[in-house]
C-alpha positions as CSV (number, residue, x, y, z in Angstrom):
1,X,64.7,82.8,110.2
2,X,64.7,85.5,112.8
3,X,66.9,88.6,113.1
4,X,67.1,91.9,115.0
5,X,65.2,94.7,113.4
6,X,67.6,96.2,110.8
7,X,69.8,99.2,111.6
8,X,70.6,101.4,108.6
9,X,73.6,103.5,109.2
10,X,74.2,104.7,105.6
11,X,71.3,105.8,103.4
12,X,70.3,109.1,101.8
13,X,66.5,108.6,101.6
14,X,63.8,106.6,100.0
15,X,60.1,106.9,99.0
16,X,61.0,110.1,97.2
17,X,62.5,111.7,100.4
18,X,66.0,113.2,100.2
19,X,67.6,113.9,103.5
20,X,69.6,116.8,102.0
21,X,66.3,118.6,101.2
22,X,63.6,116.9,103.3
23,X,61.2,118.6,105.7
24,X,60.5,117.4,109.2
25,X,57.2,115.9,108.1
26,X,58.8,114.1,105.2
27,X,61.4,112.5,107.5
28,X,58.8,111.5,110.0
29,X,56.8,109.9,107.1
30,X,59.9,108.0,106.0
31,X,60.7,106.8,109.5
32,X,57.2,105.5,110.0
33,X,57.1,103.7,106.6
34,X,60.5,102.2,106.8
35,X,59.7,100.7,110.2
36,X,57.0,98.6,108.5
37,X,59.8,97.3,106.2
38,X,61.7,96.0,109.1
39,X,64.2,98.8,109.8
40,X,64.2,99.8,113.4
41,X,67.0,102.4,113.6
42,X,68.3,104.8,111.1
43,X,71.2,107.3,110.6
44,X,70.1,109.7,107.9
45,X,73.1,110.3,105.7
46,X,74.0,113.8,104.3
47,X,76.1,114.2,101.2
48,X,78.3,117.0,100.1
49,X,76.5,120.3,100.2
50,X,77.1,123.9,101.3
51,X,77.8,124.5,105.0
52,X,74.6,126.4,105.3
53,X,72.4,123.6,103.8
54,X,74.1,120.9,105.8
55,X,73.5,122.9,109.1
56,X,69.9,123.5,108.1
57,X,69.3,119.8,107.4
58,X,70.9,118.8,110.7
59,X,68.4,120.9,112.5
60,X,65.5,119.4,110.4
61,X,66.7,115.8,111.1
62,X,67.0,116.6,114.9
63,X,63.5,118.0,114.9
64,X,62.2,114.9,113.2
65,X,64.0,112.7,115.8
66,X,62.3,114.6,118.6
67,X,58.9,113.9,117.0
68,X,59.6,110.2,116.9
69,X,56.5,108.0,117.5
70,X,55.9,104.4,118.4
71,X,56.1,102.1,115.4
72,X,58.6,104.4,113.7
73,X,62.3,103.9,113.1
74,X,64.4,105.6,115.7
75,X,66.5,108.4,114.3
76,X,69.8,107.7,116.2
77,X,72.0,110.3,114.7
78,X,73.4,111.7,111.4
79,X,76.0,110.2,109.1
80,X,78.0,113.0,107.4
81,X,79.3,111.6,104.1
82,X,80.5,114.6,102.4
83,X,82.7,117.7,102.4
84,X,85.9,115.9,103.8
85,X,86.5,113.6,100.8
86,X,89.3,113.2,98.3
87,X,88.6,114.7,94.8
88,X,90.3,111.7,93.3
89,X,87.5,109.5,94.5
90,X,84.6,112.0,94.5
91,X,82.0,109.8,92.8
92,X,79.0,112.0,92.2
93,X,79.9,114.5,95.0
94,X,80.6,118.1,94.1
95,X,84.3,118.6,94.7
96,X,83.9,122.4,94.6
97,X,82.3,122.2,98.0
98,X,85.0,120.0,99.6
99,X,86.8,121.2,102.7
100,X,90.2,120.1,104.1
101,X,89.5,117.7,107.0
102,X,90.6,119.8,109.9
103,X,89.2,120.5,113.3
104,X,88.6,124.1,112.3
105,X,86.6,123.1,109.3
106,X,84.6,120.5,111.2
107,X,83.6,123.0,113.7
108,X,81.8,124.9,110.9
109,X,79.4,122.0,110.7
110,X,79.7,120.4,114.1
111,X,76.6,119.2,116.0
112,X,76.2,116.6,118.8
113,X,73.8,114.7,116.6
114,X,76.5,113.8,114.1
115,X,77.5,110.3,115.0
116,X,79.5,109.1,111.9
117,X,81.8,111.1,109.7
118,X,83.2,109.7,106.4
119,X,86.4,111.3,105.4
120,X,89.6,110.8,103.4
121,X,92.2,109.8,106.1
122,X,95.1,110.7,103.8
123,X,94.0,114.3,103.8
124,X,93.0,114.7,107.4
125,X,95.1,116.4,110.1
126,X,95.9,113.9,112.9
127,X,94.2,116.0,115.6
128,X,90.8,115.7,113.8
129,X,90.7,112.0,114.6
130,X,91.3,112.7,118.3
131,X,88.8,115.5,118.2
132,X,86.0,113.4,116.7
133,X,86.7,110.4,118.9
134,X,86.6,112.6,122.0
135,X,83.1,113.5,121.0
136,X,81.9,110.0,120.4
137,X,81.9,110.3,116.6
138,X,82.8,107.2,114.5
139,X,85.4,108.0,111.9
140,X,85.1,106.1,108.6
141,X,87.4,106.1,105.6
142,X,85.6,106.7,102.4
143,X,86.0,108.4,99.0
144,X,89.7,108.1,99.5
145,X,93.0,106.5,98.4
146,X,94.9,106.2,101.7
147,X,96.0,102.9,103.1
148,X,96.6,104.0,106.7
149,X,93.4,103.3,108.6
150,X,94.9,103.1,112.0
151,X,92.8,106.0,113.3
152,X,89.5,104.9,111.7
153,X,86.7,102.9,113.2
154,X,85.3,101.7,109.9
155,X,85.3,101.9,106.2
156,X,82.5,103.4,104.1
157,X,81.0,101.2,101.3
158,X,84.0,99.0,101.0
159,X,85.4,98.7,97.4
160,X,83.3,101.6,96.1
161,X,85.0,105.1,95.7
162,X,88.3,104.0,97.2
163,X,91.7,102.7,96.0
164,X,91.3,99.0,95.2
165,X,93.3,95.9,96.1
166,X,96.9,95.8,94.8
167,X,99.6,93.2,95.4
168,X,102.1,96.1,95.7
169,X,101.9,98.9,98.2
170,X,98.9,99.7,100.4
171,X,95.4,100.8,99.5
172,X,92.2,101.5,101.3
173,X,90.4,98.3,100.3
174,X,93.4,96.1,101.1
175,X,93.9,97.7,104.5
176,X,90.2,97.3,105.3
177,X,90.3,93.6,104.5
178,X,93.4,92.8,106.5
179,X,92.7,94.9,109.6
180,X,90.5,92.7,111.9
181,X,89.6,95.7,114.0
182,X,88.1,97.8,111.2
183,X,84.3,97.6,110.6
184,X,83.5,97.4,106.9
185,X,80.3,98.7,105.3
186,X,79.3,96.8,102.2
187,X,76.6,97.5,99.6
188,X,75.5,94.0,98.7
189,X,72.7,95.1,96.2
190,X,74.1,93.0,93.3
191,X,75.1,96.2,91.4
192,X,77.8,98.0,93.4
193,X,80.0,94.9,94.2
194,X,80.3,91.6,92.4
195,X,79.5,88.3,94.1
196,X,83.2,87.3,94.1
197,X,84.1,90.6,95.8
198,X,81.4,89.9,98.4
199,X,82.7,86.4,99.0
200,X,86.2,87.8,99.4
201,X,85.1,90.3,102.1
202,X,83.0,87.7,103.9
203,X,85.8,85.2,103.9
204,X,88.5,87.7,104.9
205,X,86.7,89.8,107.6
206,X,85.7,88.4,111.0
207,X,81.9,87.9,111.0
208,X,81.6,90.6,113.7
209,X,83.2,93.3,111.6
210,X,80.8,93.3,108.5
211,X,78.1,95.9,108.4
212,X,75.4,95.7,105.7
213,X,74.2,99.1,104.3
214,X,72.0,100.1,101.5
215,X,73.4,103.6,100.6
216,X,70.0,103.9,99.0
217,X,68.8,107.0,97.2
218,X,65.6,109.0,97.3
219,X,64.3,107.2,94.2
220,X,64.2,103.9,96.2
221,X,60.7,102.4,96.4
222,X,59.2,105.3,94.6
223,X,58.1,106.5,91.1
224,X,61.0,109.0,90.9
225,X,63.2,108.5,87.9
226,X,65.2,111.7,87.7
227,X,66.3,113.9,90.5
228,X,69.1,116.2,91.8
229,X,71.5,114.7,94.2
230,X,74.9,115.8,95.5
231,X,75.1,118.4,92.8
232,X,74.4,116.0,89.9
233,X,71.4,115.0,87.9
234,X,70.7,111.3,88.6
235,X,68.8,108.9,86.4
236,X,67.2,105.8,87.7
237,X,66.5,103.0,85.1
238,X,64.6,100.7,87.4
239,X,67.7,98.8,88.5
240,X,70.6,101.3,89.0
241,X,71.0,105.0,89.4
242,X,73.7,106.9,87.6
243,X,74.8,110.4,86.6
244,X,74.6,111.6,83.0
245,X,78.2,110.4,82.5
246,X,77.4,107.0,83.8
247,X,78.9,107.4,87.3
248,X,77.2,105.0,89.7
249,X,75.3,106.8,92.5
250,X,74.0,105.1,95.7
251,X,71.8,102.0,95.5
252,X,68.1,101.6,94.8
253,X,67.4,98.9,97.3
254,X,66.3,99.1,100.9
255,X,68.3,97.1,103.5
256,X,65.6,94.4,103.7
257,X,65.8,94.0,100.0
258,X,69.6,93.4,100.3
259,X,69.1,90.9,103.1
260,X,66.8,89.0,100.8
261,X,69.3,89.1,97.9
262,X,72.1,87.7,100.2
263,X,69.8,85.0,101.6
264,X,69.0,83.8,98.1
265,X,72.7,83.6,97.4
266,X,73.3,81.8,100.7
267,X,75.7,84.6,101.7
268,X,73.8,86.1,104.6
269,X,74.6,85.7,108.3
270,X,72.6,87.2,111.2
271,X,75.8,88.8,112.6
272,X,75.8,91.2,109.6
273,X,72.6,92.7,111.2
274,X,73.7,92.4,114.8
275,X,77.1,94.1,114.2
276,X,75.5,97.5,113.6
277,X,74.0,97.5,117.0
278,X,77.3,96.6,118.6
279,X,79.2,99.1,116.6
280,X,77.0,101.9,117.9
281,X,76.5,100.4,121.4
282,X,72.7,100.5,120.8
283,X,70.4,97.9,122.3
284,X,68.4,96.0,119.5
285,X,65.0,97.5,119.2
286,X,63.1,94.3,118.4
287,X,63.0,91.2,116.3
288,X,61.6,90.3,112.8
289,X,60.8,87.0,111.3
290,X,61.5,86.0,107.7
291,X,59.6,83.3,105.8
292,X,61.2,80.7,103.5
293,X,61.3,83.1,100.6
294,X,63.1,85.6,102.9
295,X,60.1,88.0,103.1
296,X,59.3,89.7,106.4
297,X,56.4,88.1,108.0
C-alpha cells in the first residue's frame, strides 16, 4: 500500500517534547525524528495556557519552522486548541484561563502562523468567525455543546469533549455527522472512540471529509510516565493517559500507529490521509510505502 506522507494537524508533542514548553532545538529534534516515522507536515498544537506563555511558544515554534532542514517534517502552522473553549466540556484544560471567543480577545494572541483555531461556537461572537476566515484561519468546533456549525470549517476530535448524538434537538456530534461540508477530525487510537463509533462516522461522512489525527501527548514514544499538561498532572500507564481523576487526555499513539490500527481493522482508506492536504491547500510532500503488516518500508 502507498499513501502520501502523513499530515498531522492536531498533536501536542511526542518523544518527551511538549509544544507548550518546548525549546527551538527540541521542536527541531521532533520534526526530524517524526519525519522518519512517515509524517511530512505538522501543525504543533497549543493547549490552554496563559496569554504570555502562548505568545512565547508561538515565537518558539516559528523559529523552529525557520530552521527547518531537509528530511524533517515541515512545520506548516500552529493549531490553537485552548482558551476559547466551553467550561462544560473542558476536558483536562484549565477553565480559569479561558477567554470569551471575541475578536478583541483573539487579538491578544493573534499571529499569522496560527492556521487553525478550535473554539466553542455557541460562545463565540459572530464577527470572530468572519475575522478568522478573513485571515485564512480554519475554525473548528471543539470542547463545546453547540449544534450550529454553519460558520465552522471542521470539528475537533469528533465525539470527544463535545455534546453527543441525540435523537431530539441538535448537538455538536450530530451536526458534524450530517453536514457533508464539515471536515471531521477523529482519534482512531482504539481508546478515544469505539470501533462502532468509528464505523458510524466512516459510513456517514463523505470519504473526503474525514481527517485522521493523533492528538498525541508528549509521553508518546518516550519513557515519560508522569508530566504536567494543560494545568493537570497526567499519568501514562503504557496504553492511555489520564488525569488523577481519570479524565482522558490526548492519545499516546503517533499518526502512523493509528493508520496501522485502522488497516488491521480494515477501516482505513487513503483518502483519510489525502484529505488533510486538501483541507489546508498544501501540496503533498512525498509518498510512503507500507508492507503487508502495515509497517512503513
